[in-house]
C-alpha positions in Angstrom: 127.1 92.2 131.2 123.5 92.9 130.6 122.2 96.0 129.1 119.5 98.1 130.3 115.9 97.2 129.3 115.0 99.6 126.3 111.3 100.3 126.4 111.3 101.4 122.9 112.8 98.2 121.4 110.3 96.2 123.5 107.3 98.4 122.3 108.2 97.6 118.7 107.2 94.0 119.3 103.5 94.0 117.7 101.1 92.4 120.4 100.5 88.7 120.2 96.8 88.2 118.8 95.2 85.2 117.5 96.7 85.2 114.1 100.4 86.6 114.3 102.3 83.9 116.5 105.0 83.4 114.0 106.0 87.0 113.5 105.6 87.9 117.2 108.0 85.0 118.2 110.4 86.3 115.6 110.1 89.9 116.6 110.5 88.7 120.4 113.6 86.7 119.7 115.2 89.5 117.8 114.6 92.2 120.5 115.5 89.9 123.4 118.9 89.0 121.4 119.7 92.5 120.5 119.1 93.5 124.4 121.2 90.4 125.5 118.2 89.1 127.5 117.7 85.8 125.6 119.9 83.6 127.7 117.1 81.9 129.5 115.5 81.0 126.0 118.9 79.6 124.7 120.0 77.7 128.0 118.7 75.6 130.5 118.7 76.9 134.1 122.1 76.3 135.7 122.2 73.9 138.7 124.0 75.4 141.8 124.8 73.5 144.7 126.4 74.5 148.1 129.7 73.5 146.6 129.3 75.9 143.5 132.0 78.4 142.7 131.4 82.0 142.4 131.1 81.8 138.6 128.4 79.1 138.6 126.5 81.3 141.1 126.9 84.5 138.9 125.8 82.4 135.8 122.6 81.4 137.7 122.2 85.0 138.6 122.4 86.1 135.0 120.1 83.3 133.8 117.4 84.3 136.5 117.6 87.9 135.5 117.3 87.0 131.7 114.4 84.6 132.6 112.6 87.4 134.5 112.9 89.8 131.7 111.9 87.3 129.1 108.7 86.6 131.1 107.9 90.3 131.6 108.4 91.0 127.7 106.3 88.1 126.6 103.5 89.0 128.8 103.7 92.7 128.1 103.5 92.0 124.4 100.3 90.0 124.5 96.8 90.9 124.6 95.2 90.1 128.1 93.0 87.6 126.3 95.8 85.6 124.9 97.9 85.6 128.2 95.1 84.5 130.3 94.5 81.5 128.2 98.1 80.3 128.4 99.2 78.1 131.1 101.4 80.2 133.3 105.1 79.1 134.3 108.1 80.7 135.9 110.5 79.6 133.2 110.4 81.6 130.0 111.4 78.8 127.8 108.6 76.7 129.0 106.1 79.6 128.8 107.0 80.2 125.3 106.7 76.6 124.4 103.0 76.5 126.2 102.2 79.5 123.9 103.5 77.6 120.8 101.4 74.6 121.7 98.4 77.0 121.9 98.9 78.5 118.5 99.7 75.0 116.8 96.1 74.5 116.2 95.9 77.8 114.3 98.2 76.6 111.9 95.7 74.4 110.3 93.3 77.2 109.8 96.2 79.3 108.3 97.1 76.5 105.7 93.6 76.3 104.6 93.5 80.2 104.2 96.7 80.3 102.1 95.6 77.6 100.1 92.5 79.1 99.2 94.1 82.4 98.6 96.7 80.7 96.3 93.9 79.0 94.2 91.8 81.9 94.0 94.3 84.6 93.2 93.6 86.6 89.9 95.7 89.4 88.4 93.6 92.6 88.3 95.6 94.5 85.8 96.1 97.4 88.0 99.2 96.3 89.8 102.4 95.7 88.7 102.6 92.2 87.3 105.9 91.5 89.1 104.6 92.4 92.5 101.5 90.2 91.8 103.7 87.4 90.9 105.9 88.0 94.0 102.9 87.9 96.3 101.9 84.5 94.6 105.5 83.3 95.7 105.0 84.6 99.1 101.9 82.8 99.6 103.8 79.6 98.5 106.6 80.4 100.8 104.4 80.6 103.6 102.9 77.2 102.9 106.4 75.7 102.4 107.0 76.8 106.1 103.9 75.2 107.1 105.3 71.9 105.6 102.8 72.2 102.6 105.5 72.8 99.7 104.2 73.9 96.4 106.1 72.6 93.2 107.5 75.2 91.1 105.9 73.9 88.0 102.6 74.0 89.8 103.1 77.6 91.1 104.1 78.4 87.5 100.7 76.8 86.1 98.5 78.8 88.8 100.3 82.1 88.0 99.6 81.6 84.3 96.0 80.5 84.7 95.5 83.7 87.1 96.7 86.1 84.5 
């Protein structure tokens, strides 16, 4: 059975802007899953014919409700500028894919920014050295997620040079 839509959970999703697509998508998926409204993102729309039984019709009703809620939550958690630039769809899964395609180009810019950040990091002597080294590892992990893996020996070399 579907839960009631929880406004505070939905409001916890940071609005989609130009630079936070991956985080937005992760938060969106978590909230929709916790509220049990992610059916339309996980499954295709069920086909129902005149010969379909009550169970199949009920499954379609659940899917349609989840689809409507997914679309509403996605649109609510975007800035108007971003939402207006996305090809509209009545299918939540297709709409999410369209959003992903729109932000695919920004991955290239993000990759360049992260590589530059990693190459120019310098330890300032003020913060904890462990925190500094973890921040370098975090940048390398983000690059790995963008399919630009940084070898551990090279990361170690960068870390030593930046100290």
